[in-house]
NUBA-845272 format. One record per residue: residue in three letters; x negated, y negated, z negated of N, C-alpha, C in turn; chain. Coordinates in nm, 3 decimals, always signed. Atoms other than C-alpha are relative to their C-alpha. Layout:
! residues N
   res       n_X       n_Y       n_Z      ca_X      ca_Y      ca_Z       c_X       c_Y       c_Z   chain
   ala         X         Y         Z         X         Y         Z         X         Y         Z       A
...
//
This chain:
! residues 258
   res       n_X       n_Y       n_Z      ca_X      ca_Y      ca_Z       c_X       c_Y       c_Z   chain
   met    +0.088    +0.096    -0.069    +1.839    +1.482    -1.038    -0.142    +0.056    +0.007       A
   thr    +0.136    -0.051    -0.020    +1.495    +1.565    -0.900    -0.100    -0.081    -0.082       A
   glu    +0.109    +0.066    +0.072    +1.193    +1.487    -1.121    -0.127    +0.017    +0.082       A
   thr    +0.120    -0.003    -0.082    +0.870    +1.398    -0.940    -0.122    -0.034    -0.085       A
   leu    +0.123    +0.016    +0.076    +0.531    +1.443    -1.107    -0.116    -0.004    +0.098       A
   ala    +0.114    +0.013    -0.091    +0.216    +1.324    -0.929    -0.129    +0.004    -0.081       A
   val    +0.130    -0.017    +0.066    -0.145    +1.407    -1.019    -0.106    -0.061    +0.091       A
   val    +0.103    +0.067    -0.080    -0.443    +1.199    -0.908    -0.129    -0.010    -0.080       A
   gly    +0.131    +0.013    +0.065    -0.814    +1.175    -0.985    -0.109    +0.024    +0.102       A
   lys    +0.110    -0.022    -0.094    -1.153    +1.182    -0.824    -0.031    +0.149    +0.010       A
   gly    +0.034    -0.139    -0.019    -1.283    +1.508    -0.685    -0.086    +0.054    -0.112       A
   gly    +0.080    -0.064    +0.103    -1.422    +1.749    -0.940    +0.048    -0.019    -0.142       A
   thr    -0.051    +0.022    +0.136    -1.214    +1.634    -1.237    +0.097    +0.108    -0.044       A
   gly    -0.094    -0.105    +0.035    -0.977    +1.929    -1.222    +0.145    -0.034    +0.025       A
   lys    -0.139    +0.040    -0.024    -0.667    +1.758    -1.085    +0.082    +0.111    +0.066       A
   thr    -0.074    -0.109    -0.063    -0.574    +2.056    -0.867    +0.029    +0.111    -0.101       A
   thr    -0.027    -0.094    +0.110    -0.611    +2.283    -1.170    +0.120    -0.046    -0.080       A
   phe    -0.113    +0.053    +0.076    -0.376    +2.054    -1.361    +0.129    +0.010    +0.081       A
   ser    -0.120    -0.009    -0.085    -0.134    +2.043    -1.066    +0.055    +0.142    +0.002       A
   ala    -0.044    -0.140    -0.006    -0.124    +2.423    -1.040    +0.060    +0.044    -0.133       A
   leu    -0.051    -0.040    +0.131    -0.075    +2.467    -1.415    +0.129    -0.075    -0.034       A
   thr    -0.128    +0.069    +0.014    +0.199    +2.204    -1.405    +0.111    +0.079    +0.068       A
   val    -0.097    -0.084    -0.070    +0.380    +2.415    -1.147    +0.031    +0.125    -0.083       A
   lys    -0.019    -0.120    +0.084    +0.326    +2.721    -1.371    +0.092    -0.031    -0.118       A
   tyr    -0.081    +0.034    +0.117    +0.473    +2.544    -1.675    +0.145    -0.030    +0.039       A
   leu    -0.136    +0.032    -0.043    +0.773    +2.405    -1.486    +0.079    +0.126    +0.032       A
   arg    -0.066    -0.126    -0.033    +0.851    +2.752    -1.360    +0.038    +0.075    -0.127       A
   glu    -0.029    -0.070    +0.126    +0.826    +2.903    -1.709    +0.112    -0.069    -0.077       A
   ala    -0.100    +0.077    +0.073    +1.044    +2.623    -1.848    +0.136    +0.000    +0.070       A
   gly    -0.126    -0.008    -0.072    +1.314    +2.696    -1.590    +0.036    -0.126    +0.076       A
   arg    -0.027    +0.124    -0.074    +1.279    +2.358    -1.418    -0.023    +0.028    +0.149       A
   thr    +0.014    -0.049    -0.136    +1.320    +2.528    -1.084    +0.128    -0.029    +0.079       A
   pro    +0.117    -0.030    -0.083    +1.324    +2.532    -0.788    -0.099    -0.115    +0.003       A
   ile    +0.110    +0.096    +0.001    +0.992    +2.352    -0.746    -0.055    -0.014    +0.141       A
   leu    +0.072    +0.027    -0.124    +0.838    +2.186    -0.441    -0.138    -0.054    -0.038       A
   ala    +0.138    +0.047    +0.020    +0.458    +2.157    -0.461    -0.046    -0.065    +0.130       A
   ile    +0.047    +0.073    -0.117    +0.320    +1.894    -0.223    -0.151    -0.019    -0.012       A
   asp    +0.145    +0.016    -0.002    -0.050    +1.915    -0.139    -0.032    -0.123    +0.085       A
   ala    +0.029    +0.126    -0.069    -0.139    +1.553    -0.053    -0.149    -0.031    -0.001       A
   asp    +0.146    +0.015    -0.005    -0.516    +1.607    -0.076    -0.053    +0.105    +0.097       A
   pro    +0.045    -0.098    -0.100    -0.662    +1.767    +0.238    -0.110    +0.093    -0.047       A
   ser    +0.112    -0.082    +0.046    -0.958    +1.902    +0.041    +0.027    +0.078    -0.127       A
   ser    -0.026    -0.057    +0.133    -0.780    +2.037    -0.267    +0.026    +0.150    -0.001       A
   asn    -0.035    -0.142    -0.003    -0.665    +2.385    -0.156    +0.098    +0.038    -0.111       A
   leu    -0.101    -0.031    +0.101    -0.364    +2.371    -0.385    +0.064    +0.135    +0.028       A
   asn    -0.063    -0.128    -0.033    -0.226    +2.670    -0.197    -0.075    +0.117    -0.064       A
   met    +0.078    -0.108    +0.061    -0.512    +2.888    -0.326    +0.023    +0.004    -0.151       A
   ala    -0.024    +0.006    +0.144    -0.456    +2.769    -0.684    +0.137    +0.057    -0.035       A
   leu    -0.135    -0.053    +0.022    -0.090    +2.868    -0.646    +0.016    +0.143    +0.049       A
   gly    -0.010    -0.134    -0.057    -0.164    +3.196    -0.469    +0.097    +0.007    +0.116       A
   met    -0.093    +0.007    -0.112    +0.029    +3.089    -0.158    -0.076    -0.021    +0.130       A
   glu    +0.058    +0.025    -0.132    -0.041    +3.078    +0.214    +0.013    -0.148    +0.035       A
   leu    -0.006    +0.138    -0.047    -0.103    +2.748    +0.393    +0.062    -0.002    +0.139       A
   gly    -0.066    +0.010    -0.130    +0.132    +2.655    +0.678    -0.049    -0.121    +0.078       A
   glu    +0.030    +0.121    -0.077    +0.128    +2.375    +0.934    +0.016    -0.121    -0.090       A
   thr    -0.006    +0.117    +0.086    +0.072    +2.032    +0.781    +0.088    -0.108    +0.061       A
   val    -0.080    +0.113    -0.045    +0.287    +1.721    +0.800    -0.083    -0.090    +0.092       A
   gly    +0.086    +0.080    -0.087    -0.012    +1.539    +0.950    -0.001    +0.051    +0.143       A
   gln    -0.005    -0.056    -0.136    -0.001    +1.776    +1.245    +0.130    -0.038    +0.070       A
   ile    -0.127    +0.044    -0.058    +0.366    +1.688    +1.298    -0.013    -0.143    +0.052       A
   arg    +0.014    +0.140    -0.040    +0.280    +1.318    +1.307    -0.083    -0.013    +0.128       A
   glu    +0.086    +0.006    -0.118    +0.001    +1.374    +1.559    +0.072    +0.054    +0.123       A
   asp    -0.074    -0.056    -0.114    +0.219    +1.594    +1.780    +0.106    -0.098    +0.050       A
   thr    -0.104    +0.096    -0.038    +0.496    +1.333    +1.773    -0.061    -0.117    +0.075       A
   arg    +0.068    +0.111    -0.067    +0.256    +1.055    +1.864    -0.035    +0.037    +0.143       A
   asp    +0.040    -0.043    -0.134    +0.127    +1.255    +2.158    +0.121    +0.012    +0.092       A
   gln    -0.120    -0.015    -0.083    +0.479    +1.333    +2.280    +0.061    -0.134    +0.036       A
   val    -0.059    +0.131    -0.026    +0.601    +0.975    +2.244    -0.084    -0.078    +0.100       A
   thr    +0.088    +0.075    -0.091    +0.298    +0.819    +2.413    -0.009    +0.066    +0.136       A
   gly    +0.007    -0.071    -0.128    +0.298    +1.088    +2.681    +0.132    +0.012    +0.072       A
   gly    -0.131    -0.005    -0.064    +0.669    +1.054    +2.754    +0.061    +0.138    +0.007       A
   thr    -0.051    -0.138    -0.005    +0.738    +1.419    +2.676    +0.088    +0.035    -0.120       A
   phe    -0.082    -0.028    +0.118    +0.947    +1.379    +2.359    +0.133    +0.059    +0.044       A
   gln    -0.120    -0.076    -0.038    +1.243    +1.618    +2.371    +0.125    -0.088    +0.000       A
   pro    -0.124    +0.079    -0.003    +1.561    +1.440    +2.486    +0.112    +0.074    -0.072       A
   gly    -0.118    -0.061    +0.059    +1.893    +1.499    +2.316    -0.005    +0.020    -0.150       A
   ile    +0.011    -0.010    +0.146    +1.767    +1.490    +1.955    -0.064    -0.128    -0.052       A
   ser    +0.057    +0.123    +0.056    +1.700    +1.186    +1.738    -0.133    +0.031    -0.067       A
   lys    +0.131    -0.022    +0.064    +1.349    +1.139    +1.603    +0.015    +0.035    -0.148       A
   pro    -0.016    -0.040    +0.141    +1.467    +1.146    +1.235    +0.043    +0.146    -0.016       A
   asp    -0.044    -0.140    +0.010    +1.649    +1.476    +1.292    -0.112    +0.095    +0.039       A
   trp    +0.112    -0.084    -0.043    +1.347    +1.616    +1.474    -0.104    +0.011    -0.111       A
   phe    +0.095    -0.002    +0.111    +1.119    +1.515    +1.188    +0.049    +0.089    -0.113       A
   gln    -0.054    -0.081    +0.109    +1.352    +1.675    +0.934    -0.018    +0.148    +0.030       A
   tyr    +0.015    -0.140    -0.039    +1.350    +2.001    +1.126    -0.145    +0.044    -0.009       A
   gln    +0.141    -0.037    -0.001    +0.972    +1.997    +1.167    -0.058    +0.009    -0.141       A
   val    +0.046    -0.006    +0.139    +0.909    +1.921    +0.798    +0.047    +0.130    -0.064       A
   met    -0.051    -0.126    +0.054    +1.132    +2.215    +0.705    -0.083    +0.118    +0.049       A
   gln    +0.080    -0.109    -0.055    +0.923    +2.436    +0.934    -0.137    +0.010    -0.068       A
   cys    +0.131    +0.000    +0.067    +0.608    +2.335    +0.740    +0.005    +0.060    -0.140       A
   val    -0.013    -0.047    +0.138    +0.744    +2.456    +0.406    -0.031    +0.149    -0.008       A
   val    +0.032    -0.140    +0.029    +0.589    +2.778    +0.278    +0.083    +0.041    -0.122       A
   glu    -0.092    -0.038    +0.106    +0.848    +2.956    +0.064    -0.061    +0.105    -0.092       A
   gly    +0.045    -0.096    +0.101    +0.767    +3.139    -0.258    +0.112    +0.028    -0.098       A
   glu    -0.100    -0.033    +0.102    +0.947    +3.268    -0.566    +0.014    -0.117    -0.097       A
   asp    -0.027    +0.120    +0.080    +1.095    +2.955    -0.731    -0.089    -0.118    +0.037       A
   val    +0.095    +0.106    -0.035    +0.808    +2.752    -0.577    -0.022    +0.001    +0.151       A
   asp    +0.033    +0.018    -0.141    +0.774    +2.620    -0.221    -0.116    -0.098    +0.012       A
   leu    +0.120    +0.082    -0.020    +0.466    +2.448    -0.079    +0.009    -0.076    +0.131       A
   leu    +0.008    +0.084    -0.119    +0.434    +2.158    +0.165    -0.136    -0.069    +0.000       A
   ala    +0.132    +0.063    -0.012    +0.088    +2.045    +0.283    +0.011    -0.123    +0.088       A
   met    -0.010    +0.125    -0.075    +0.063    +1.682    +0.393    -0.107    -0.011    +0.108       A
   gly    +0.108    +0.017    -0.096    -0.269    +1.713    +0.576    -0.061    -0.138    -0.012       A
   arg    +0.070    +0.128    +0.005    -0.478    +1.409    +0.658    +0.094    -0.115    +0.033       A
   pro    -0.077    +0.118    -0.038    -0.323    +1.061    +0.659    -0.041    -0.047    +0.139       A
   glu    +0.024    +0.039    -0.138    -0.302    +0.892    +0.995    -0.127    -0.083    +0.014       A
   gly    +0.121    +0.076    -0.029    -0.611    +0.742    +1.153    +0.028    -0.111    +0.098       A
   pro    -0.019    +0.106    -0.099    -0.668    +0.473    +1.416    +0.095    +0.046    +0.111       A
   gly    -0.093    -0.032    -0.108    -0.398    +0.458    +1.682    +0.118    +0.082    -0.047       A
   cys    -0.107    -0.084    +0.054    -0.143    +0.615    +1.452    +0.136    -0.040    +0.057       A
   tyr    -0.139    +0.027    -0.034    +0.221    +0.644    +1.545    +0.068    -0.041    -0.131       A
   cys    -0.034    +0.044    +0.135    +0.310    +0.430    +1.244    +0.149    +0.010    -0.031       A
   ala    -0.144    -0.016    +0.025    +0.687    +0.451    +1.291    +0.029    +0.136    -0.061       A
   ala    -0.021    -0.134    +0.055    +0.646    +0.815    +1.193    -0.001    -0.001    -0.152       A
   asn    +0.008    +0.001    +0.146    +0.562    +0.722    +0.833    +0.137    -0.014    -0.064       A
   his    -0.132    +0.023    +0.058    +0.911    +0.592    +0.761    +0.088    +0.123    +0.016       A
   met    -0.082    -0.119    -0.024    +1.077    +0.894    +0.919    -0.048    +0.119    -0.083       A
   leu    +0.054    -0.106    +0.085    +0.843    +1.130    +0.734    +0.045    -0.019    -0.144       A
   arg    -0.041    +0.028    +0.137    +0.923    +0.959    +0.405    +0.146    +0.041    -0.020       A
   glu    -0.141    -0.036    +0.013    +1.296    +1.000    +0.466    +0.019    +0.152    +0.003       A
   ala    -0.013    -0.146    -0.010    +1.253    +1.364    +0.568    -0.046    +0.068    -0.127       A
   ile    +0.053    -0.061    +0.121    +1.043    +1.446    +0.261    +0.089    -0.031    -0.120       A
   asp    -0.095    +0.032    +0.106    +1.286    +1.262    +0.033    +0.120    +0.094    +0.006       A
   arg    -0.116    -0.089    -0.013    +1.576    +1.465    +0.170    -0.037    +0.143    -0.038       A
   leu    +0.046    -0.134    +0.037    +1.376    +1.785    +0.137    -0.013    +0.012    -0.151       A
   gly    +0.022    -0.005    +0.144    +1.276    +1.703    -0.221    +0.127    +0.003    -0.081       A
   asn    -0.127    +0.001    +0.072    +1.637    +1.648    -0.320    +0.060    +0.138    -0.018       A
   asn    -0.046    -0.138    +0.016    +1.689    +2.022    -0.285    -0.066    +0.072    -0.117       A
   tyr    +0.078    -0.063    +0.106    +1.456    +2.087    -0.579    +0.024    -0.070    -0.134       A
   lys    -0.005    +0.059    +0.133    +1.469    +2.032    -0.954    -0.126    -0.080    -0.027       A
   ser    +0.129    +0.064    +0.029    +1.099    +1.941    -0.968    -0.085    -0.007    +0.126       A
   val    +0.098    +0.017    -0.107    +0.843    +1.805    -0.722    -0.133    -0.034    -0.066       A
   val    +0.135    +0.026    +0.052    +0.469    +1.816    -0.802    -0.089    -0.037    +0.118       A
   ile    +0.084    +0.049    -0.109    +0.231    +1.612    -0.582    -0.145    -0.006    -0.047       A
   asp    +0.145    +0.002    +0.026    -0.145    +1.677    -0.586    -0.063    -0.099    +0.098       A
   asn    +0.048    +0.109    -0.083    -0.303    +1.354    -0.457    -0.152    -0.011    +0.002       A
   glu    +0.140    +0.038    -0.001    -0.649    +1.251    -0.344    -0.018    -0.131    -0.076       A
   ala    +0.027    +0.114    +0.087    -0.818    +0.972    -0.542    +0.054    -0.131    +0.056       A
   gly    -0.048    +0.124    -0.060    -0.721    +0.701    -0.293    +0.151    -0.008    +0.012       A
   met    -0.147    -0.006    -0.006    -0.353    +0.807    -0.312    +0.051    -0.047    +0.136       A
   glu    -0.033    +0.048    -0.133    -0.334    +0.759    +0.064    +0.147    +0.023    +0.035       A
   his    -0.138    -0.029    -0.041    +0.001    +0.929    +0.112    +0.100    -0.080    -0.084       A
   ile    -0.088    +0.082    +0.082    +0.157    +0.744    -0.183    -0.006    -0.145    +0.046       A
   ser    +0.015    +0.140    -0.038    +0.015    +0.407    -0.075    +0.063    -0.029    +0.136       A
   arg    -0.062    +0.018    -0.132    +0.142    +0.461    +0.282    +0.147    +0.039    -0.004       A
   gln    -0.141    -0.030    +0.022    +0.478    +0.563    +0.136    +0.051    +0.114    +0.088       A
   thr    -0.045    -0.119    -0.072    +0.491    +0.900    +0.309    +0.041    +0.110    -0.096       A
   thr    -0.053    -0.095    +0.097    +0.579    +1.079    -0.016    +0.102    -0.070    -0.089       A
   arg    -0.110    +0.048    +0.081    +0.846    +1.033    -0.281    -0.044    -0.100    -0.106       A
   asp    +0.025    +0.076    +0.122    +0.878    +0.783    -0.564    -0.036    +0.097    -0.111       A
   val    +0.062    -0.085    +0.102    +0.714    +0.914    -0.882    +0.056    -0.033    -0.137       A
   asp    -0.046    +0.021    +0.138    +0.855    +0.963    -1.234    -0.116    -0.001    -0.098       A
   trp    +0.120    -0.003    +0.084    +0.522    +1.055    -1.399    -0.122    +0.009    +0.090       A
   leu    +0.129    -0.006    -0.069    +0.176    +0.978    -1.259    -0.107    +0.036    -0.103       A
   phe    +0.106    -0.046    +0.090    -0.099    +1.176    -1.434    -0.135    -0.029    +0.066       A
   ile    +0.134    +0.032    -0.049    -0.447    +1.030    -1.383    -0.098    +0.091    -0.072       A
   ile    +0.092    -0.097    +0.058    -0.709    +1.300    -1.438    -0.143    -0.054    +0.010       A
   ser    +0.141    +0.037    +0.002    -1.065    +1.214    -1.542    -0.077    +0.108    -0.074       A
   asp    +0.086    -0.081    +0.087    -1.358    +1.407    -1.680    -0.063    -0.095    -0.101       A
   pro    +0.056    +0.087    +0.103    -1.549    +1.275    -1.985    -0.131    -0.066    +0.047       A
   ser    +0.117    +0.067    -0.055    -1.789    +1.068    -1.773    +0.035    -0.143    +0.036       A
   gln    -0.024    +0.138    -0.039    -1.831    +0.701    -1.692    +0.049    -0.008    +0.144       A
   arg    -0.045    +0.001    -0.139    -1.788    +0.778    -1.322    +0.146    +0.041    +0.011       A
   gly    -0.139    -0.042    -0.002    -1.465    +0.960    -1.387    +0.094    -0.110    -0.045       A
   leu    -0.084    +0.108    +0.051    -1.328    +0.669    -1.588    -0.002    -0.121    +0.092       A
   ser    +0.003    +0.107    -0.101    -1.444    +0.420    -1.323    +0.104    +0.028    +0.108       A
   ala    -0.102    -0.037    -0.098    -1.231    +0.612    -1.074    +0.140    -0.018    -0.057       A
   ala    -0.130    +0.018    +0.064    -0.943    +0.610    -1.323    +0.039    -0.147    -0.006       A
   glu    -0.026    +0.144    +0.002    -0.974    +0.232    -1.360    +0.045    -0.049    +0.137       A
   his    -0.038    +0.039    -0.137    -0.957    +0.194    -0.983    +0.143    +0.046    +0.030       A
   ile    -0.135    -0.053    -0.024    -0.645    +0.412    -0.972    +0.104    -0.084    -0.073       A
   val    -0.094    +0.083    +0.076    -0.476    +0.207    -1.246    +0.025    -0.132    +0.073       A
   arg    -0.017    +0.125    -0.075    -0.541    -0.111    -1.045    +0.081    +0.024    +0.127       A
   leu    -0.070    -0.031    -0.124    -0.415    +0.055    -0.729    +0.149    +0.022    -0.024       A
   val    -0.141    -0.027    +0.031    -0.091    +0.164    -0.897    +0.082    -0.128    +0.004       A
   gly    -0.073    +0.126    +0.004    +0.006    -0.199    -0.947    +0.029    -0.060    +0.135       A
   ser    -0.017    +0.058    -0.134    -0.020    -0.272    -0.575    +0.080    +0.089    +0.094       A
   leu    -0.069    -0.094    -0.087    +0.176    +0.025    -0.442    +0.145    -0.039    +0.023       A
   gly    -0.141    +0.020    -0.027    +0.511    -0.004    -0.272    +0.085    +0.111    -0.058       A
   thr    -0.072    -0.113    +0.057    +0.608    +0.336    -0.409    +0.031    -0.026    -0.148       A
   arg    -0.036    +0.020    +0.141    +0.796    +0.321    -0.739    -0.063    +0.109    -0.085       A
   ile    +0.060    -0.094    +0.095    +0.606    +0.481    -1.026    +0.055    -0.032    -0.138       A
   gly    -0.067    +0.025    +0.126    +0.796    +0.520    -1.351    -0.093    -0.009    -0.119       A
   arg    +0.090    -0.006    +0.114    +0.531    +0.622    -1.606    -0.138    +0.045    +0.048       A
   thr    +0.138    -0.036    -0.034    +0.153    +0.649    -1.589    -0.076    +0.032    -0.127       A
   gly    +0.082    -0.035    +0.116    -0.087    +0.820    -1.828    -0.130    +0.064    +0.043       A
   leu    +0.133    -0.055    -0.024    -0.448    +0.937    -1.852    -0.015    +0.133    -0.071       A
   ile    +0.037    -0.128    +0.060    -0.564    +1.293    -1.916    -0.148    +0.022    +0.025       A
   ile    +0.143    -0.025    -0.014    -0.930    +1.369    -1.982    -0.023    +0.150    -0.007       A
   asn    +0.018    -0.143    -0.018    -1.029    +1.715    -1.866    -0.148    +0.038    -0.014       A
   arg    +0.135    -0.056    +0.006    -1.336    +1.938    -1.904    -0.082    -0.056    -0.117       A
   val    +0.066    +0.053    +0.120    -1.418    +1.818    -2.255    -0.059    +0.116    -0.079       A
   val    +0.069    -0.098    +0.084    -1.673    +2.019    -2.453    -0.018    -0.061    -0.138       A
   gly    +0.010    +0.054    +0.135    -1.642    +1.967    -2.827    +0.083    -0.127    -0.016       A
   glu    -0.069    +0.126    +0.024    -1.543    +1.619    -2.943    -0.020    -0.095    +0.118       A
   leu    +0.011    +0.101    -0.104    -1.473    +1.341    -2.695    -0.094    -0.110    -0.047       A
   pro    +0.093    +0.105    +0.041    -1.765    +1.092    -2.707    +0.073    -0.131    -0.027       A
   glu    -0.070    +0.121    +0.042    -1.665    +0.770    -2.880    +0.002    -0.106    +0.110       A
   glu    +0.002    +0.101    -0.105    -1.777    +0.551    -2.589    +0.100    +0.032    +0.111       A
   ile    -0.100    -0.040    -0.099    -1.553    +0.752    -2.355    +0.140    -0.029    -0.053       A
   arg    -0.131    +0.026    +0.060    -1.260    +0.727    -2.595    +0.032    -0.150    +0.002       A
   glu    -0.021    +0.145    +0.001    -1.308    +0.350    -2.625    +0.033    -0.052    +0.140       A
   arg    -0.027    +0.046    -0.135    -1.322    +0.299    -2.250    +0.136    +0.048    +0.048       A
   ala    -0.132    -0.051    -0.037    -1.019    +0.520    -2.200    +0.110    -0.084    -0.064       A
   gly    -0.099    +0.081    +0.069    -0.833    +0.312    -2.457    +0.019    -0.137    +0.060       A
   ala    -0.007    +0.133    -0.061    -0.905    -0.003    -2.259    +0.063    +0.002    +0.139       A
   leu    -0.053    -0.010    -0.136    -0.745    +0.126    -1.938    +0.138    -0.064    +0.016       A
   gly    -0.133    +0.057    -0.010    -0.402    -0.006    -2.022    +0.109    +0.102    +0.025       A
   val    -0.099    -0.108    -0.010    -0.230    +0.333    -1.991    -0.026    +0.096    -0.115       A
   pro    +0.020    -0.089    +0.115    -0.174    +0.587    -2.270    -0.088    +0.121    +0.034       A
   leu    +0.076    -0.125    -0.011    -0.416    +0.875    -2.324    +0.095    +0.112    -0.042       A
   leu    -0.103    -0.102    +0.025    -0.175    +1.168    -2.294    -0.056    +0.128    -0.059       A
   gly    +0.055    -0.124    +0.051    -0.413    +1.449    -2.375    -0.145    +0.019    +0.038       A
   ile    +0.140    -0.037    -0.025    -0.763    +1.595    -2.385    -0.002    +0.150    +0.024       A
   leu    +0.001    -0.141    -0.038    -0.816    +1.927    -2.207    -0.141    +0.056    -0.011       A
   pro    +0.134    -0.057    +0.020    -1.105    +2.158    -2.294    -0.059    +0.057    +0.128       A
   gln    +0.069    -0.074    -0.106    -1.364    +2.288    -2.052    +0.033    +0.148    -0.018       A
   asp    -0.042    -0.140    +0.009    -1.246    +2.639    -1.971    -0.078    +0.082    +0.102       A
   pro    +0.078    -0.081    -0.095    -1.491    +2.890    -1.819    +0.086    +0.091    +0.086       A
   ala    -0.088    -0.088    -0.079    -1.196    +3.098    -1.700    +0.038    -0.065    +0.132       A
   val    -0.036    +0.068    -0.124    -1.115    +2.831    -1.439    -0.105    +0.027    +0.108       A
   gly    +0.107    -0.028    -0.095    -1.454    +2.867    -1.271    -0.006    +0.147    +0.039       A
   arg    +0.002    -0.144    -0.029    -1.434    +3.245    -1.298    +0.112    +0.037    +0.097       A
   tyr    -0.112    -0.028    -0.090    -1.092    +3.256    -1.133    -0.030    -0.053    +0.140       A
   asp    +0.035    +0.056    -0.130    -1.214    +3.026    -0.855    -0.100    +0.089    +0.072       A
   ala    +0.104    -0.084    -0.061    -1.520    +3.244    -0.794    +0.057    +0.132    +0.050       A
   glu    -0.060    -0.129    -0.037    -1.304    +3.556    -0.777    +0.115    -0.014    +0.099       A
   gly    -0.112    +0.022    -0.092    -1.041    +3.393    -0.554    +0.135    +0.030    -0.061       A
   arg    -0.127    -0.029    +0.068    -0.769    +3.443    -0.815    +0.080    -0.129    -0.018       A
   pro    -0.082    +0.120    +0.019    -0.476    +3.198    -0.838    -0.011    -0.052    -0.143       A
   leu    +0.010    +0.058    +0.134    -0.508    +2.957    -1.129    +0.131    +0.012    -0.077       A
   val    -0.127    -0.018    +0.070    -0.140    +3.007    -1.207    +0.005    +0.132    -0.076       A
   asp    +0.007    -0.124    +0.078    -0.242    +3.349    -1.341    -0.062    -0.022    -0.138       A
   leu    +0.049    +0.032    +0.134    -0.410    +3.177    -1.638    +0.118    +0.001    -0.097       A
   asp    -0.111    -0.010    +0.094    -0.206    +3.235    -1.952    -0.035    -0.064    -0.133       A
   glu    +0.016    +0.063    +0.132    -0.177    +3.138    -2.318    -0.134    +0.034    -0.065       A
   ser    +0.129    -0.037    +0.059    -0.504    +3.317    -2.398    -0.115    -0.085    +0.055       A
   ser    +0.104    +0.088    -0.054    -0.698    +3.068    -2.183    -0.014    -0.122    -0.089       A
   asp    +0.020    +0.123    +0.079    -0.841    +2.751    -2.333    +0.086    -0.114    +0.053       A
   ile    -0.060    +0.120    -0.059    -0.680    +2.510    -2.089    +0.152    +0.002    +0.007       A
   tyr    -0.145    +0.001    -0.024    -0.323    +2.626    -2.032    +0.081    -0.046    -0.120       A
   pro    -0.077    +0.052    +0.113    -0.192    +2.573    -2.388    -0.011    -0.152    -0.015       A
   ala    +0.018    +0.145    +0.009    -0.338    +2.220    -2.379    +0.082    -0.072    +0.107       A
   val    -0.083    +0.057    -0.108    -0.172    +2.145    -2.043    +0.147    +0.008    -0.038       A
   lys    -0.140    -0.022    +0.040    +0.154    +2.288    -2.174    +0.044    -0.102    -0.104       A
   ala    -0.035    +0.096    +0.104    +0.146    +2.061    -2.480    +0.021    -0.139    +0.057       A
   val    -0.014    +0.131    -0.065    +0.096    +1.751    -2.264    +0.133    -0.007    +0.075       A
   leu    -0.120    +0.002    -0.083    +0.379    +1.844    -2.029    +0.128    +0.006    -0.084       A
   gln    -0.118    -0.006    +0.086    +0.622    +1.932    -2.307    +0.035    -0.139    -0.052       A
   lys    -0.022    +0.135    +0.053    +0.578    +1.585    -2.456    +0.050    -0.095    +0.109       A
   cys    -0.035    +0.093    -0.108    +0.601    +1.402    -2.123    +0.138    +0.029    +0.057       A
   leu    -0.131    -0.034    -0.055    +0.904    +1.591    -1.998    +0.112    -0.026    -0.100       A
   gln    -0.099    +0.037    +0.101    +1.086    +1.542    -2.327    +0.032    -0.149    +0.010       A
   glu    -0.020    +0.144    -0.017    +1.034    +1.169    -2.279    +0.083    -0.028    +0.125       A
   leu    -0.075    +0.018    -0.125    +1.163    +1.196    -1.923    +0.146    +0.041    -0.018       A
   asp    -0.136    -0.049    +0.020    +1.469    +1.392    -2.036    +0.084    -0.098    -0.082       A
   arg    -0.074    +0.094    +0.084    +1.562    +1.119    -2.284    +0.049    -0.121    +0.078       A
   thr    -0.038    +0.119    -0.078    +1.598    +0.859    -2.008    +0.113    +0.031    +0.096       A
//
């Protein structure tokens, strides 16, 4: 059965770093093949994974809308089958890891019937993988519009700031209103220098979701970004990867028991 892990947080908290290192750990643990879904148009998950970026799912939706409204949609093929084929064309293949970029969610005048067909196409695609990792923007637009899969683990990423935790609180409230099924939710505080401030720990404890882990500020992450190196090249000698690995080992053990 496919396991789906989703990562969400406000910009600048390191959620794409966590997403990339999650893919790295799953690959090392043999939980392959893996589908990485970039559901944040500004995250550049492909760079963190060291992969090329293909056409986005959002472009498929826009092209379909234009063809349907313009009366030029190809006859002789059903729209669901056409969507399935087009989604497959968007997948960038790698070694044990494939990448699908969602692009921007639909805007005004959207071809809204496309959302349901996209969801079905992505569900069918995801069923070909052992693990799916979704890197989401803070508003979880693709999850809230149900254009991505149901989620087994939702990791909310914050930094040790009041603004980061305010965003985390908003996400926790949003989770309760989503149509997408989310099995487990937990908080991870990233970019911590030294001890976590007590006021941050107290506020985190009041969120109503478990604090899964505290990740250290790692200068290697900024250095890799500056040099254009994939974050999946970080190893056990880095500050952050062993901490990410410990969180995932615990969470996946819990998932395996169910």
